[in-house]
C-alpha positions, 0 to 999 in steps of 0.5 A: 232284352234290352233291360237284360242288356242294360244289366249285363252291362251294369254288372260288369261295370261294378265288377270293374270297379271292384276288382281293383279295389279288392286288389288294393285292399289285398296288398294293403293287408299284405304290406300290413302283415309284413309291418306288423312281423317286422314290428314285432321281431323287433319287439322280440329282439330288443326285449331280449336285449333288455333281459341281458342288460338289465333283468331277466324280469324286464317288462317292455312297455312301448317302442317310439321310432325316433329316426328311420320309420319309413322303413317299416313300410317298405315293400318285401321281406326285411331281415333285421341284421343288428340291434346295439344299444345306443344310450339311455333316454331317461329314467326307464329308456333305452335307445337302440340302433337297428339295422335292417336288410331288404330287397332294397338295402340295408337302412338303420332304424333309431328306436326308443324303448320304454321298459319296466322292471321289479325292484325289492323296496322295503316296508316297516313291518310294525310301528318304529319309533324315532331313533330306533336302530333298524334290524332285519326284524323291522322291515320286509321286502315287497316287489315294486315296479321301478316306475312306481317306486316313490322318490327316495326309496331305499333299494338295498338292505344294507342301507337300512340295518344298522340306521337310526330312524330320524322320526316315528313311522307307522306300520306299512311305510315304504323306507326312504332315505330321509327316514333313516340317519347315517349308520349307528357308530361309535367314536374314538374316546366314547365310553362304552358298556363291554360285555365278555361272553364264553361258555356259560359265562358272561361278564360285564365291565366298562371301557373306552373306545380306541377306535371310530367303529360302526354298528357291526364292525370291529372295536377296539376297547381299553378294558377298564377292569383288565387294563389291557385292550380287547376287540370285540364287535360294536352291537350298538352305540355304546355297547361292545360284545367280546367272545372268548 
């Protein structure tokens, strides 16, 4: 009988210890769920903001709370009232000011978001010799995350077409600013070949540029054969084509 009483008394003591611990754990889990839900909502809102500001293809890669982290741990449900961009904090990092309302008061969070976005880089489609005037047949486009592109990579097709290579390149090389010279051009007073093209007719003659012209731009030429000024397109540094 004594042993039975002692056992019951021991069980009561154990239950008395376990019950408060269980309540504490349940409360901790509840607060952790609220914290997780709030951070998840903040992440969703910031992703939407970055998609609107930068690109539909933007990828949120991380969040860092700069100021106001204690707000995340407050008791009770919280509501995000606003999220305003507060500037950039380095390459692929933006800072947002978040206003959060809960049962206690409105408070502000300052959060840094790290993000990535795919961009177009241009890769040589074949081996190219130094001095080659680049055309769209000399390279192709590849999507690359902006955080992984090499320094100086050219991101605009217009920065490539018509420019001359400074050095020979192999196939599969990402084109960079130090690979190309300024756009090929012709200078006023420079002698050029003039090709006059019409319906089933092509006539070649010589001329002199009367203006500075870039490749693909309008060139004014004094034509030796006709002794007149004509207008055409500079298709190479020493060639102008005229359509009639």
